[in-house]
C-alpha positions as CSV (number, residue, x, y, z in Angstrom):
1,X,-7.2,9.9,-10.8
2,X,-6.3,6.7,-12.7
3,X,-6.6,3.6,-10.6
4,X,-6.1,0.8,-13.2
5,X,-3.4,-0.6,-11.0
6,X,-4.5,-0.5,-7.4
7,X,-3.9,-2.5,-4.3
8,X,-4.4,-2.6,-0.5
9,X,-1.6,-4.3,1.4
10,X,-2.2,-5.1,5.1
11,X,0.5,-5.9,7.7
12,X,-0.1,-8.3,10.5
13,X,2.5,-7.9,13.2
14,X,1.4,-11.2,14.9
15,X,2.5,-13.2,11.9
16,X,4.9,-10.6,10.4
17,X,3.2,-11.0,7.0
18,X,1.9,-8.6,4.4
19,X,-1.2,-9.7,2.6
20,X,-3.0,-8.2,-0.3
21,X,-6.8,-8.5,0.2
22,X,-7.4,-6.3,-2.9
23,X,-5.1,-6.3,-5.8
24,X,-5.7,-5.2,-9.4
25,X,-2.8,-4.9,-11.8
26,X,-2.3,-5.0,-15.6
27,X,0.9,-7.0,-15.4
28,X,1.3,-8.7,-12.0
29,X,-0.8,-11.4,-10.4
30,X,-1.9,-10.9,-6.8
31,X,1.1,-11.7,-4.5
32,X,0.8,-14.4,-1.8
33,X,1.2,-13.2,1.8
34,X,4.9,-12.5,2.4
35,X,7.3,-11.3,5.0
36,X,8.3,-7.6,4.7
37,X,11.2,-7.1,2.3
38,X,12.6,-4.0,0.6
39,X,9.8,-3.1,-1.8
40,X,8.2,0.4,-1.9
41,X,5.2,-1.0,0.0
42,X,7.4,-1.9,2.9
43,X,9.2,1.5,2.6
44,X,5.8,3.2,3.3
45,X,5.1,0.8,6.1
46,X,8.5,1.6,7.7
47,X,8.5,5.3,7.3
48,X,4.7,5.8,7.9
49,X,4.8,8.5,5.2
50,X,3.2,8.8,1.7
51,X,5.5,8.3,-1.2
52,X,5.1,9.5,-4.8
53,X,7.9,7.6,-6.5
54,X,8.8,8.7,-10.0
55,X,11.4,6.8,-12.0
56,X,14.1,9.2,-10.7
57,X,13.1,8.7,-7.1
58,X,13.0,4.9,-7.4
59,X,16.4,4.9,-9.0
60,X,17.8,7.0,-6.1
61,X,16.1,4.8,-3.5
62,X,17.5,1.7,-5.2
63,X,21.0,3.3,-5.3
64,X,20.7,4.0,-1.6
65,X,19.4,0.5,-1.0
66,X,16.2,1.7,0.5
67,X,14.1,-0.4,-1.9
68,X,14.5,-3.1,-4.5
69,X,12.5,-4.1,-7.5
70,X,9.4,-6.3,-6.9
71,X,7.1,-6.9,-9.7
72,X,6.7,-5.1,-13.0
73,X,8.5,-1.8,-13.3
74,X,6.1,1.2,-13.1
75,X,6.4,4.8,-14.4
76,X,4.9,6.2,-11.2
77,X,4.1,4.5,-7.9
78,X,2.0,6.3,-5.3
79,X,1.4,4.8,-1.9
80,X,0.0,6.1,1.4
81,X,0.0,4.4,4.8
82,X,-3.2,3.1,6.3
83,X,-3.1,4.3,9.9
84,X,-5.3,3.1,12.8
85,X,-4.9,4.5,16.3
86,X,-1.4,5.8,15.4
87,X,-0.2,2.4,14.0
88,X,0.4,1.7,10.3
89,X,-1.6,-1.3,9.4
90,X,-1.0,-1.3,5.7
91,X,-0.6,0.6,2.5
92,X,-2.9,1.9,-0.2
93,X,-1.2,2.1,-3.6
94,X,-1.7,2.9,-7.2
95,X,0.8,2.7,-10.1
96,X,1.0,3.8,-13.7
97,X,2.9,1.9,-16.4
98,X,2.6,4.4,-19.1
99,X,3.6,8.1,-19.6
100,X,0.0,9.1,-20.6
101,X,-0.9,9.3,-16.9
102,X,1.5,10.7,-14.3
103,X,0.6,11.0,-10.6
104,X,0.9,14.4,-8.9
105,X,0.9,15.7,-5.4
106,X,-2.8,16.4,-5.8
107,X,-3.3,12.7,-6.3
108,X,-1.3,12.0,-3.2
109,X,-3.6,14.2,-1.2
110,X,-6.7,12.5,-2.6
111,X,-5.3,9.0,-1.8
112,X,-4.4,10.2,1.8
113,X,-8.1,11.2,2.3
114,X,-9.3,7.9,0.9
115,X,-6.8,6.0,3.1
116,X,-8.5,7.4,6.2
117,X,-11.8,6.2,5.1
118,X,-10.4,2.7,4.2
119,X,-8.7,2.5,7.6
120,X,-11.9,3.3,9.4
121,X,-13.8,0.7,7.3
122,X,-11.1,-1.9,8.2
123,X,-11.5,-1.0,11.9
124,X,-15.2,-1.4,11.8
125,X,-14.9,-4.8,10.1
126,X,-12.4,-6.0,12.6
127,X,-14.6,-4.8,15.5
128,X,-17.6,-6.6,14.0
129,X,-15.6,-9.8,13.6
130,X,-14.3,-9.6,17.2
131,X,-17.8,-9.0,18.5
132,X,-19.1,-12.0,16.6
133,X,-16.3,-14.1,17.9
134,X,-17.0,-13.0,21.4
135,X,-20.7,-13.7,21.1
136,X,-20.0,-17.2,19.7
137,X,-17.9,-18.0,22.8
């Protein structure tokens, strides 16, 4: 699977901000933390479901006002929720800007598997940080 344009978006309900701790893209710079809007990332956060968005699907979603353009327009956008203990904590996404690589349902399944591993790694990291903080007190 091509991952030239890949990011992890994390949602913090305490601050109501989405941050991008990992962001690689051919056209866009890493975004600053922001409040949730109507991008495809936020759509996956709201629905808690994977999304393989082709140009036709994006056009339909924009027409229905489910999403709006944020950043460079991609050919395909594929995002899956990062879920911890039943809560969506973020989104793992890849996108393609050229016709030479199109994402498929098989890619979505792979990304869903990877998202489970990333969510577990985030949980471990948060647990380690909480333990260290507790020990310092």
